[in-house]
C-alpha positions in Angstrom: 51.1 94.3 -110.8 54.7 93.2 -111.1 55.9 90.0 -112.5 57.0 88.6 -109.1 53.6 89.2 -107.5 51.8 87.5 -110.5 54.0 84.5 -110.1 53.2 84.1 -106.4 49.5 84.4 -107.0 49.7 81.8 -109.8 51.5 79.3 -107.7 49.1 79.8 -104.8 46.1 79.3 -107.1 47.7 76.2 -108.5 48.2 74.9 -105.0 44.6 75.5 -104.0 43.3 73.9 -107.2 45.5 70.9 -106.6 44.4 70.7 -103.0 40.8 70.9 -104.1 41.2 68.0 -106.5 42.9 65.9 -103.8 40.0 66.6 -101.3 37.5 65.7 -104.0 39.3 62.4 -104.6 39.3 61.6 -100.9 35.6 62.4 -100.7 35.0 60.3 -103.7 36.9 57.4 -102.1 34.9 57.8 -99.0 31.7 57.9 -101.0 32.7 54.8 -102.8 33.3 53.0 -99.5 30.0 54.1 -98.1 28.0 53.2 -101.2 29.8 50.0 -102.3 32.3 48.6 -99.8 30.4 49.0 -96.6 27.1 47.3 -97.6 29.1 44.4 -99.0 31.0 44.2 -95.7 27.8 44.5 -93.7 26.1 41.8 -95.8 29.0 39.5 -95.3 28.9 40.2 -91.6 25.1 39.6 -91.5 25.5 36.3 -93.4 28.3 35.3 -91.0 26.1 36.2 -88.0 23.1 34.3 -89.4 25.3 31.3 -90.1 26.7 31.5 -86.6 23.2 31.6 -85.1 22.1 28.7 -87.3 25.2 26.8 -86.4 24.6 27.6 -82.7 21.0 26.5 -82.9 21.8 23.3 -84.7 24.6 22.6 -82.2 22.2 23.1 -79.3 19.7 20.6 -80.9 22.4 18.1 -81.6 23.6 18.4 -78.0 20.1 18.0 -76.6 19.6 14.9 -78.7 22.9 13.4 -77.7 22.1 14.1 -74.1 18.8 12.3 -74.0 18.7 9.7 -76.8 21.1 7.1 -75.2 18.4 6.8 -72.4 15.5 6.4 -74.7 14.4 2.7 -74.9 12.1 0.5 -77.0 9.4 -1.2 -75.1 8.0 -4.5 -76.6 5.0 -6.0 -75.0 3.2 -9.4 -75.4 -0.3 -9.4 -73.9 -3.2 -11.8 -73.9 -6.5 -10.3 -75.1 -10.0 -11.5 -75.6 -11.0 -11.8 -79.3 -14.7 -12.4 -79.9 -16.3 -13.8 -83.0 -17.8 -11.0 -85.2 -21.1 -12.8 -85.2 -21.3 -13.1 -81.4 -23.2 -9.9 -81.0 -25.8 -10.9 -83.5 -26.3 -14.3 -81.9 -26.8 -12.6 -78.5 -30.3 -11.9 -79.8 -32.8 -13.9 -77.7 -34.7 -15.1 -80.8 -31.5 -16.4 -82.5 -30.4 -18.1 -79.2 -33.4 -20.4 -79.5 -32.0 -21.8 -82.7 -28.3 -21.5 -82.4 -27.8 -21.6 -78.6 -25.4 -19.5 -76.6 -22.6 -17.7 -78.6 -19.1 -19.0 -78.2 -17.0 -17.5 -75.4 -14.3 -15.0 -76.5 -11.1 -16.7 -77.5 -7.7 -15.8 -75.9 -5.1 -14.5 -78.3 -1.6 -13.1 -77.9 -1.1 -9.6 -79.1 2.2 -7.7 -79.6 2.5 -4.0 -78.8 5.3 -1.6 -79.3 6.1 1.7 -77.5 8.9 3.8 -76.2 10.2 4.8 -72.8 13.1 6.6 -71.1 15.3 5.8 -68.1 15.3 7.9 -65.0 17.4 7.8 -61.8 15.0 7.4 -58.9 16.6 7.3 -55.4 19.7 5.5 -56.8 17.8 2.9 -59.0 17.3 3.1 -62.7 13.6 2.9 -63.7 11.9 3.2 -67.1 8.9 5.6 -67.5 6.4 4.9 -70.3 2.6 5.1 -71.0 0.2 2.9 -69.1 -1.6 2.0 -72.4 1.7 0.6 -73.8 2.0 -2.0 -71.0 -1.7 -2.5 -70.2 -2.5 -6.2 -69.8 1.1 -7.2 -70.5 2.2 -10.8 -69.9 5.9 -10.1 -70.8 7.8 -6.8 -71.3 11.1 -6.5 -73.0 13.1 -3.2 -73.0 15.9 -2.6 -75.6 18.5 0.2 -75.3 19.8 2.0 -78.5 23.0 -0.1 -78.4 20.8 -3.3 -78.7 21.2 -4.5 -75.1 17.9 -5.9 -73.7 16.3 -6.5 -70.4 13.1 -8.2 -69.1 11.0 -5.7 -67.2 8.2 -5.8 -64.6 5.7 -3.1 -63.7 6.5 -1.2 -60.5 3.4 0.9 -60.7 0.9 2.4 -63.2 -1.8 5.0 -63.4 -4.6 4.8 -66.0 -5.9 8.3 -65.3 -2.6 10.0 -66.1 -1.6 7.2 -68.5 1.9 6.5 -67.1 3.7 3.4 -65.9 7.0 2.8 -64.2 9.1 -0.3 -65.1 11.9 -2.0 -63.3 14.6 -3.8 -65.4 15.9 -7.2 -64.4 19.7 -7.4 -64.6 22.7 -5.0 -64.6 21.7 -1.5 -65.5 24.9 0.3 -64.3 25.9 1.4 -67.8 22.5 2.6 -68.8 22.3 6.4 -69.1 19.5 8.4 -67.6 17.6 11.6 -68.6 17.2 14.9 -66.8 13.6 15.8 -66.0 12.8 19.4 -66.8 10.1 21.8 -65.5 7.1 21.8 -67.7 5.7 24.9 -66.1 8.4 26.9 -67.8 7.5 25.6 -71.3 6.3 28.4 -73.6 4.5 28.3 -77.0 7.1 28.5 -79.7 9.8 26.7 -77.8 11.6 24.0 -79.7 10.4 20.5 -79.1 12.2 17.2 -79.8 10.4 13.8 -79.9 12.5 10.7 -79.6 11.2 7.2 -79.9 10.5 4.1 -82.0 7.7 4.9 -84.4 6.3 1.9 -86.3 9.3 -0.1 -85.0 12.0 2.2 -86.4 14.3 2.4 -83.4 16.0 5.6 -82.4 14.0 8.1 -84.5 14.2 11.8 -83.8 11.7 14.5 -85.0 11.6 18.2 -84.2 9.0 21.0 -84.1 7.7 23.6 -81.7 5.4 23.8 -78.7 2.0 24.6 -80.4 -0.2 25.0 -77.3 -0.4 24.3 -73.6 -3.0 23.2 -71.1 -5.0 21.0 -73.5 -7.8 18.8 -72.0 -8.9 16.0 -74.3 -11.2 13.0 -73.9 -9.4 9.7 -74.0 -9.9 7.5 -77.0 -11.9 4.9 -75.0 -14.3 7.6 -73.7 -13.4 7.0 -70.1 -12.1 10.2 -68.6 -9.9 13.0 -69.9 -6.3 13.8 -70.4 -5.6 17.0 -68.5 -3.1 19.8 -69.1 -1.5 18.3 -72.2 1.3 19.9 -74.2 0.5 20.2 -77.9 3.4 20.0 -80.4 3.9 19.6 -84.1 6.9 17.4 -83.7 6.0 14.3 -85.7 4.8 11.5 -83.5 3.5 8.1 -84.7 2.4 4.8 -83.3 5.4 3.5 -81.4 6.3 6.9 -80.0 3.9 6.5 -77.1 5.8 6.7 -73.9 8.8 8.4 -75.4 10.2 11.7 -74.2 9.4 15.2 -75.5 12.6 17.2 -75.0 13.4 20.9 -74.9 16.5 22.5 -76.5 18.4 22.1 -73.2 18.1 18.3 -73.3 15.5 18.1 -70.5 12.4 15.9 -70.7 9.3 18.2 -70.5 6.7 15.6 -71.4 5.7 12.0 -72.4 4.4 11.6 -75.9 1.0 10.0 -75.6 -1.7 11.0 -78.1 -1.9 11.7 -81.9 -4.7 13.5 -83.7 -5.2 11.9 -87.0 -8.6 13.1 -88.2 -11.4 15.3 -87.1 -14.9 14.3 -86.1 -15.9 14.9 -89.7 -13.2 12.6 -91.0 -10.9 15.4 -92.2 -7.2 14.4 -92.1 -5.1 16.2 -89.5 -1.4 16.6 -89.4 1.0 18.2 -86.9 -1.3 18.0 -83.8 0.3 15.7 -81.2 0.1 15.7 -77.4 2.3 14.9 -74.5 1.7 14.5 -70.8 3.4 17.4 -69.0 6.4 16.0 -66.9 5.4 18.0 -63.8 2.3 15.8 -63.5 4.5 12.7 -63.6 6.9 14.1 -60.9 3.9 14.8 -58.6 2.8 11.2 -58.5 6.2 9.4 -59.0 6.7 8.7 -55.3 3.2 7.1 -54.9 3.7 5.0 -58.0 7.1 3.6 -56.8 6.0 3.2 -53.2 2.5 1.7 -53.6 2.2 0.8 -57.3 -0.7 3.1 -57.8 -1.9 6.7 -57.4 -4.6 7.5 -54.9 -6.4 10.7 -55.5 -8.8 12.6 -53.2 -12.3 13.3 -54.5 -14.8 16.0 -54.0 -17.5 14.7 -56.4 -18.5 17.8 -58.4 -18.6 18.6 -62.1 -17.1 22.0 -62.5 -16.6 24.7 -65.2 -14.8 28.0 -65.3 -16.8 31.2 -64.9 -17.0 33.3 -68.1 -17.6 37.0 -68.3 -21.1 36.3 -69.6 -21.9 34.5 -66.3 -20.6 37.1 -63.9 -23.9 39.0 -63.6 -25.9 35.8 -62.9 -23.6 34.5 -60.1 -22.1 37.7 -58.7 -18.5 36.4 -59.0 -16.0 37.6 -61.6 -14.3 35.3 -64.0 -11.0 34.0 -62.5 -12.3 34.4 -59.0 -13.8 31.0 -58.5 -15.1 27.8 -60.1 -18.7 27.1 -60.9 -20.3 23.8 -59.6 -22.4 22.6 -62.5 -23.6 19.5 -60.7 -22.8 17.1 -57.9 -22.4 13.3 -58.1 -24.9 11.3 -56.1 -23.4 9.9 -52.9 -20.2 12.0 -53.3 -18.6 14.0 -50.5 -19.8 17.2 -52.0 -23.4 16.1 -52.1 -23.2 14.9 -48.5 -21.7 18.2 -47.5 -24.7 20.1 -49.1 -22.9 21.6 -52.1 -25.4 22.4 -54.9 -25.4 23.0 -58.6 -24.8 26.8 -59.1 -22.5 27.2 -56.1 -19.2 29.0 -56.7 -16.1 27.6 -55.0 -13.8 30.5 -54.4 -11.3 29.1 -51.8 -10.0 25.7 -50.5 -8.6 26.0 -47.0 -8.2 29.7 -47.5 -6.3 29.5 -50.8 -7.9 31.2 -53.8 -9.3 29.0 -56.6 -8.8 30.6 -60.0 -9.6 27.8 -62.4 -11.0 24.3 -62.7 -7.4 22.9 -63.1 -6.4 24.6 -59.9 -9.3 23.2 -58.0 -8.7 19.7 -59.4 -5.1 19.8 -58.5 -5.7 21.2 -55.0 -8.2 18.5 -54.1 -6.6 15.5 -55.8 -3.3 15.9 -54.1 -4.8 16.0 -50.6 -4.9 12.9 -48.4 -8.0 10.7 -48.7 -10.2 11.2 -45.6 -8.9 14.7 -44.9 -11.4 17.5 -44.2 -11.2 20.7 -46.3 -13.0 24.0 -45.8 -14.5 25.5 -48.9 -15.5 29.1 -49.3 -18.5 29.2 -51.6 -20.9 31.8 -53.0 -24.5 30.7 -53.3 -27.1 33.0 -54.7 -24.5 35.8 -54.4 -24.1 35.2 -50.6 -20.8 33.9 -49.1 -20.6 30.9 -46.8 -18.3 28.1 -45.8 -18.7 24.3 -46.1 -16.6 21.5 -44.7 -16.1 18.4 -46.8 -14.5 15.1 -45.9 -12.7 13.9 -49.1 -13.1 10.4 -50.3 -11.0 8.3 -52.7 -11.7 9.1 -56.4 -13.6 6.3 -58.2 -12.3 5.1 -61.6 -13.3 6.8 -64.8 -15.5 3.9 -65.8 -17.4 4.1 -62.5 -18.0 7.8 -63.1 -18.9 7.6 -66.8 -22.5 8.2 -67.7 -24.2 5.6 -69.8 -27.5 7.3 -70.8 -28.4 7.9 -74.4 -31.4 10.3 -74.4 -33.8 10.7 -77.3 -36.5 13.4 -77.6 -39.9 13.4 -79.3 -41.4 16.2 -81.4 -44.0 18.5 -79.9 -45.3 21.9 -80.3 -43.1 24.6 -78.8 -41.8 28.1 -79.7 -38.7 27.8 -81.8 -36.2 30.3 -80.4 -32.4 31.1 -80.7 -32.2 28.2 -83.3 -33.5 25.7 -80.8 -36.5 23.4 -81.2 -37.6 21.7 -77.9 -40.0 19.0 -76.9 -41.6 17.7 -73.7 -40.1 15.0 -71.5 -42.2 11.9 -70.9 -41.8 9.7 -67.8 -40.2 7.0 -70.0 -37.7 9.5 -71.4 -37.0 10.9 -67.9 -36.1 7.4 -66.8 -33.9 6.9 -69.9 -32.2 10.3 -69.1 -31.6 9.3 -65.5 -33.8 12.2 -64.3 -35.7 12.1 -61.0 -38.6 13.8 -62.6 -39.8 14.7 -66.2 -39.1 18.4 -65.6 -37.5 20.6 -68.2 -37.6 20.4 -72.0 -35.4 18.4 -74.4 -33.7 19.9 -77.4 -34.9 18.1 -80.6 -33.0 20.2 -83.1 -30.3 22.9 -83.2 -30.2 25.0 -86.4 -26.7 25.0 -87.9 -24.9 28.3 -87.5 -27.4 29.6 -84.9 -26.3 31.2 -81.6 -27.3 27.9 -79.9 -25.1 26.0 -82.3 -22.1 28.3 -81.7 -22.6 28.0 -77.9 -22.3 24.2 -78.1 -25.9 23.2 -77.4 -26.8 19.8 -78.9 -29.7 17.6 -79.8 -30.9 15.6 -76.7 -29.7 18.2 -74.3 -32.2 18.9 -71.5 -32.9 22.5 -70.6 -33.7 22.9 -66.9 -33.5 26.7 -66.4 -33.0 30.0 -68.3 -31.0 32.6 -66.4 -31.5 30.3 -63.4 -35.3 30.5 -63.6 -36.6 26.9 -63.7 -38.2 25.6 -66.9 -40.4 22.7 -66.0 -42.4 22.1 -69.2 -42.9 23.2 -72.8 -45.6 25.6 -71.8 -43.2 27.3 -69.3 -40.6 27.4 -72.1 -43.1 29.1 -74.4 -44.1 31.7 -71.9 -40.5 32.5 -71.0 -38.9 32.8 -74.4 -41.8 34.1 -76.5 -41.2 37.7 -75.6 -37.5 37.6 -75.5 -35.3 39.4 -78.0 -33.6 37.1 -80.5 -30.3 38.5 -79.5 -30.8 38.4 -75.7 -27.8 37.3 -73.6 -28.9 34.2 -71.7 -27.6 31.4 -69.6 -29.0 27.9 -69.8 -28.8 25.2 -67.2 -28.3 22.0 -69.2 -28.3 18.3 -68.5 -26.3 16.2 -70.9 -25.4 12.5 -70.4 -26.5 12.7 -66.8 -24.4 15.8 -66.1 -25.5 19.3 -65.4 -23.6 22.3 -66.6 -24.2 25.9 -67.8 -24.1 27.4 -71.3 -24.3 31.1 -72.2 -25.7 32.5 -75.4 -23.8 35.7 -76.2 -24.7 38.2 -78.8 
């Protein structure tokens, strides 16, 4: 190999080696970017994105608050109430009356109450919506805006069942802002919820949480009737928030704050369970309230419950395809039309009934005196019944007042239940027409009956729709039954009949 050729090969080899080193360095630079620079950049971008999302969410909440809060007002009420002497009940005893005479009449006393409300635009006039219990019995009402301006107010209309009231302000309200009413049917669990009001007198207070649950039905604190279709939220609500708005992230009112859960039946403290009336219920009755000062509801006169899958075999109707009539009220339109306990209402005027709430809404919004055609299933056979609807009585008129008590007797203990016979005196106390059935004396804690909700003093009238008229019939029916048998009881409690299933 000559010197010239060796020189060329050496130069070429040097070029290739140099090129290889250069490529390796480029690859190394690329590797460094992939392993070090890019994650840092991605992390910075992620942090920036998260911050942007947080800023956007915070901005939305602030915008919602700014949109609604100027129209949220404080409602101060002065009412005259009866205050009785704490010893009056004792002196009502006939024996003590002989020595001390009649107890003193209750004394009148002024009482102050505080609540919240919000301003709406109704047909060109500005009205305030609040809770009925805030203004109940009011002698004078004063409304204060966030800027301190005040007005005297009068009640345009109120509804104790829904617990809402509409107020009219006396004076110039032209500068007073109004809220936008949303659609509570579009509310979903997990949505943001904002409560604005005047808790314990602290004006213009804002709290935030989420929608915790929907469609809650709760008995009212006074025991007369139920709140229906409530929105549950963990946004902090306290006394003074009553009547204030529950607001979504778009700045729309979706409910009226009305009820606070503070402790359980066992006295256990509860936090973060608060309830609001869904705004769609308010919109449905607003015209009536403003026009007539009250809400008139049609009335069928039945106690109803949803059909569970455990009941399908007994009634021949699938869950969600009708509503079970557990009992009818004496003298009601339903009783007069021949509707009976155990009937299944599947349609009203041809429209399917899928739940108790749907039936209640369908009937209550119809004109009083109107005639409706009900499709029902009785003993697994279909039929139609026409009912003339009456005006619904008040909750107090419908409330049962019996307090039954049972007496011990020999009976087969089954499913965790101990039963006794019903004497004529007890039947009268229970409001029964006859002493048929057995009364529950005891329910074993943790038993199937306990889990099903059966209670002491419940009256069992039937098992799987077969009548139980006495302890002896109870014994003969349950003695041979399997302890895990799936059963359905017909129960009377506080004058009402309903059905309870024992599942495995």
